[in-house]
C-alpha positions, 0 to 999 in steps of 0.5 A, a space after each residue: 535240101 539239094 545243092 540247086 535249092 542252096 544256090 536258090 538261096 543265095 548260098 554256093 554248094 562250093 561253100 560260099 555265099 552268092 557274090 560274097 567272101 567266105 567269112 564277111 558275118 552279118 555285111 551287106 546283103 546279109 543284113 537285108 530284110 529282102 534277102 531274109 523274105 528270099 531265104 524264107 521264100 526259098 525255103 518256103 517253095 523246096 518245102 512245097 515243092 516236096 514229093 513227101 510235102 504233096 503227099 502229104 497235101 494230097 491224103 488230107 485233102 482226101 481226108 473231106 472226100 472220105 467223110 462226104 462219101 460215107 455221109 452221102 451214101 448213109 443219109 443216101 439209105 435212109 439213115 442219118 448222118 450221125 447213126 442210130 437216133 441222128 446223134 454223133 460228132 460235133 457238125 457231123 449231123 448238120 452235113 446233110 443240111 449245109 455242106 458247109 458243115 462239112 469245112 467243120 467235121 473236116 477240120 474236127 477230123 483232122 485236128 487230133 491226129 492227121 493235121 499234127 503229123 504232118 506238121 509234125 513231118 515237117 519240122 522234125 524235117 527242118 533241120 535235121 533233114 539238113 545235117 543228114 544231107 550235108 546241105 545245113 553247112 552251105 547254108 551256114 555260110 550265108 552271111 544271114 547267119 545261123 540266127 535268121 536261117 532258123 526263124 526262116 526255117 520256122 516260118 516256113 514250119 508255120 506258113 505249112 499250118 495256113 498251108 495244110 488247114 485252108 488245103 483241108 477246108 477248100 477240099 471240104 467246101 468243095 465236098 461239101 459243095 458236090 453232094 449237099 446243099 448250101 444257104 443259111 448256117 445255123 449256128 450252135 447256139 440255135 441262131 441263124 447266120 447268112 451264108 457269107 457270115 457262115 463263110 467269114 466263120 469257116 474262114 477265120 476257125 481255118 485261121 484258128 486251126 493253123 494258129 493251133 498248130 505252132 505250138 508242135 511247131 516250134 517243138 518239132 523245130 526245136 526236136 530237129 536241133 538236137 539231131 542229125 535223122 531228120 526221121 528220128 527226128 520226125 518220129 520223136 514229134 509224133 511221139 509227143 503229140 501222141 503222148 500229149 494227147 493220152 495225158 490229156 485223155 486221163 481224168 487224174 491228170 486233170 491238173 496238167 491238162 490245161 499246160 498240155 500243148 493239144 489241150 484246146 485244139 477243139 475250142 475253135 467250135 466256139 467260133 461257131 457260137 452266137 454270140 462267139 464265145 472267145 474264151 477258150 480260144 484265147 486260152 487256145 492262142 496263148 498256150 500256143 504262144 508259149 510253146 513258141 516262146 519256150 520251145 523257139 527259144 530251145 531251139 535258138 540256144 540249141 542252135 546257134 553253139 550246136 557245131 555242124 560239121 557236116 
């Protein structure tokens, strides 16, 4: 975060909070919920304005475009979206019948790799990037203190989870409407729901996908408190993601797989059943809550005792 960014959060780059005397602690403005909200707003705006963030969102938006073009070319050549015999990944085979399915297919394609990698970059850089740039100590003199700053950082990462997911969904919906027909939606159970209900399911799925990333967000935030190098924190977070996904594919490790944070990520497909099958969705959200609590607490314990000298 630049000196201008620290000033927008209510911190003077010289090392004192704007309008406050350094060392006032939690007094005055720091105890105001409105000031804490302002800190979150400043962090979110700063994050979304960075070129790196915009590049990540651009890549995520491009994935549904590539899927839509590939399906359009394949079906235009007389083939089927799923390849020979009409078989293929879930939702892909339905795209040519209803463009809304491109939303589900795009989320299924980006959730295992692209979305979590983007979250890993933002989460890994959240604290370590500030430390590396030398701006972290300026933020810490603000009367909100370390706990509120950490909460603002985590809330910003979670907000980015939602923004990134909505970017994928919105891009997929636009491409699906452009290339394919829209209409009534056939669920996985074989029943038919209206297009409006289908849109509501798509919105719900986007929210669930975003919530699925909150556990990894907490993990990345914790890693970010362990080092002063943003690149190292990003690489470590993404490395842990890859490791967890590899472990989740090894049959001999089935006993530990339900405890790995990516294990239930694709359970959002159950929201396209009629009636909705909530069991694995609830397990997924519960698992993410546990990861958020454990690694959020670990990040707090580390950050509140960390010696910030730069």
